[in-house]
N, C-alpha and C positions, 0 to 999 in steps of 0.2 A: 555104568549106562544112568545118563541124567533122569531124571523123572519131570513127567508132566507131557503136555502137549506142546508142541512146537508150531505158532502161526507165521507165516512168513508174508507178510503184508506186502503186498501190491508191486514186488519187484517185476514191473512191466516196462515194455519201451518206452512208454510216454513221459517214464519219470527217467529213465537211464539215458536217452539221447540228447547229447548238449544242446541241439538245437530246436528242442521241445520248450515250450512256453512254461512246461512245468517240470523240467529237468532239475533234480536234486543233485548239486555239485559234487557231492561225496559218494553218489550211489555206488562206483566201485570199491570203496572202501567197507561200504555195508554189505555189499556183496560177498566180499572176501571173509567178513564176518558170518555170514550164513553160511556159505561153504564150510565152514569149521563146523557150525551147531549141527548140519545134517547128520553127518554119522552118528551122533551121542542119540539122536533121536528114533533112529530108523524109521518105522513104517509109522511113527506118532509124529506126522508133521502134514498140515494144512496150508496149502498155498493159499493166497486169495488175490481178487481182482477186483479193483476199481472199473466200473463199465456206466455208462450215460444209460440212462434211461430211454425209453423210445419215445415217450412225450413227458419233459418235466413237468411237474405239478408244485404249487405252492412257490416258497423262497426259492426253489431249484431253478425256475425259470427265470431267474435276475442271476442266478450263479452260470447257467448256461448263455445268457445274454451277455455276461462278461467273457465267458469259454466260449462263443461259439465253434471253434476247432474239434471240440472234444465231443460234439454231438455225432458222435459215429455207432455204427451197431457193436456190440460185443464181439462179433468176428473181425472187426477192423484191424489193422496190423499194430496202430497205438495202443491197442488193449492187449496185446499178447504178453506173456511172459519172455523176459529176454532170453537168449539162446540157451545160456549156462543152467536155467533153470527149468525150461519147458520141459524137457526130459526125464526129470526130477521129480515133476509135480504129478503125484500118481492120485492127489486127492486136492482139487481147487472148489473154492466157495467164490462166486461172482456176488456183488453187493453192488447195489445202485447209490450206497449210502458211502460216507465214511469211515463209518463204524462196521467192524468186520464182526462183532459179536453177536451174529446171526443164531438163528436157534439151532440151524444143521453145526456150527461149530460149537455151541453150548452143549448139545448133546454129545459131540466127539470128547469133550474136555469132560464133561461129567459134573454132577453138584458139587462132589468134594475134590474137584482135579485142581491143578497148576497147569498156568497159562504161561508159554515164555512167547513174549513177540520181539519180532527184528524186523528189519524192512523200512518202506518208506511210505509216507513222509514222517519223521518222527512227530512235528508239529501241526497235522491233520489226521492221518489216518491211524496211525500208530496211538497217538493220543485219544482218539475216539473210541479205539477197540479197548485201550487199556481202562477206561474210566467205566465203560459199559460193563466191563467183566468183571470189575471190582466192585462196582454196585451190585454186582448179582452174587456177590460172595467169592470170587473165584482169586486163590492168589494168583498174583499175575506179577510175573516178572518182565522187565525191557533191558533188554540187552543192549546197552549205548553203544558200542562199539561196532553192532551188527545193523545199526540203523542210520538212516541219513535225514536230514532236514531239508527245507526250501533254501536254507543257508545256515552257517555256522551260529548265528545268533539265535534263529528260530530254533534247531535242534536243541542248543543248550536251554532255552527257556522250557522250551517242553518238558524236557527231563526236568527242571527243577521244579514245575507243577507236580509232575508225576510223583516226586519224591515227598510233596505234600500229603498223598494220599498215603503213606505208610502207615501202618505194615500191610495194607491192602495191596499196594503196589511197591517195589521194590527195583530200583535201579541198579543193574551190575553189569559187569563185561565178560566176554565170552573167556577169559580166563578164570574169573571167578566162578562162573555157572559150570565150567566145565572140571574145575579142581575141586567142587563142594562137594 
């Protein structure tokens, strides 16, 4: 069994549906990687959801002025996990921020734990979560082929940036993680 805690970042309809302004073109490939990881972590899985705040503040006001379609309540269909993960998500953390390294996730992982990240978008919420967890001293693994970016270039650039944080952050593949 693989050690650590798997955080599946934002596998939501808003990133999966091709007609969404926030669609991750390789969402299906990332989902295939996530499906392979889930059995190795059994009950040590947290799914996250990015949701809009009721009332944006600070710089988030400009962000939502650019993306007004996203100012919907947390129960809106665009924020739902995709069907293939909705039934598997026993534990879900909602956050109105890109980073999902929340106090709740930190408590689940523990101060000496290992965090394994998969999901979307590599260049936004995965990156933000990885950097915050690494800053907290958590061993962080990002599973490159279980993530998808806004596009292939952004995905690769984000992985390259995270590799700069080694050994706090390591970029691995599904096969490398499962065979370790």
